[in-house]
C-alpha positions as CSV (number, residue, x, y, z in Angstrom):
1,M,38.7,-2.8,-66.8
2,S,42.1,-3.2,-64.7
3,F,40.8,-1.8,-62.3
4,L,38.0,-4.6,-61.9
5,Y,39.9,-6.7,-62.5
6,A,41.8,-5.3,-59.8
7,L,39.0,-6.2,-57.6
8,H,38.3,-9.4,-58.2
9,S,41.8,-10.1,-57.4
10,L,41.7,-9.0,-53.8
11,G,38.1,-10.5,-53.2
12,L,35.8,-8.2,-54.0
13,G,33.3,-7.8,-56.5
14,G,32.7,-4.7,-58.7
15,C,30.3,-3.4,-61.2
16,A,30.6,-0.7,-63.5
17,L,27.5,1.3,-64.4
18,N,26.5,4.0,-66.5
19,T,25.6,7.2,-65.6
20,C,21.9,8.1,-66.0
21,V,21.1,11.1,-64.2
22,S,19.8,14.8,-65.2
23,L,22.5,17.3,-65.4
24,K,20.9,18.8,-62.0
25,T,22.0,15.6,-60.2
26,E,24.7,15.3,-61.9
27,E,25.7,18.8,-59.8
28,K,24.7,17.9,-56.9
29,I,26.6,14.8,-56.9
30,K,29.6,16.3,-58.4
31,E,29.4,19.5,-55.5
32,K,28.8,16.5,-52.5
33,A,32.0,14.3,-54.1
34,N,34.1,17.9,-54.5
35,I,34.4,16.8,-58.0
36,P,35.3,19.8,-60.3
37,K,32.6,21.4,-62.6
38,G,34.8,21.2,-65.2
39,E,35.1,17.5,-65.2
40,K,32.0,14.8,-66.7
41,L,30.3,11.7,-64.7
42,I,30.3,8.7,-67.3
43,M,29.8,5.8,-64.9
44,Y,29.5,4.8,-61.4
45,I,31.3,1.4,-60.1
46,A,29.6,-0.9,-57.3
47,V,31.9,-3.0,-55.4
48,G,31.3,-5.4,-52.8
49,Y,32.1,-8.7,-51.0
50,P,29.8,-11.4,-53.4
51,K,27.7,-14.0,-51.6
52,D,29.6,-17.1,-52.0
53,D,26.1,-19.1,-54.3
54,C,25.2,-15.8,-56.5
55,F,24.8,-16.5,-59.9
56,V,26.5,-14.8,-62.9
57,A,25.7,-14.5,-66.3
58,K,27.0,-16.7,-69.2
59,S,26.8,-17.0,-72.4
60,Q,27.0,-19.8,-75.0
61,R,30.5,-20.3,-76.5
62,R,29.6,-20.9,-80.1
63,E,32.7,-23.5,-81.5
64,S,35.2,-21.1,-83.1
65,E,34.7,-23.6,-86.9
66,S,31.0,-22.1,-86.8
67,F,32.5,-18.9,-88.0
68,L,36.0,-19.6,-88.6
69,T,37.6,-19.9,-91.8
70,V,41.4,-20.8,-92.3
71,H,43.2,-20.1,-95.7
């Protein structure tokens, strides 16, 4: 997450993506990227410059009183 925050501080957008490929495909990727065979791919990170008018997902926040009890 720190890496994604660092990208953001530089004006870049980053998106963590789950690696969901077959073993055969993973082996091809590691070969092309010179990644040792003993290492396992767990995620990709897409990086780019976001558009100024892009939409961002946002969840509604519940009021803390709906789940917090202070004694």
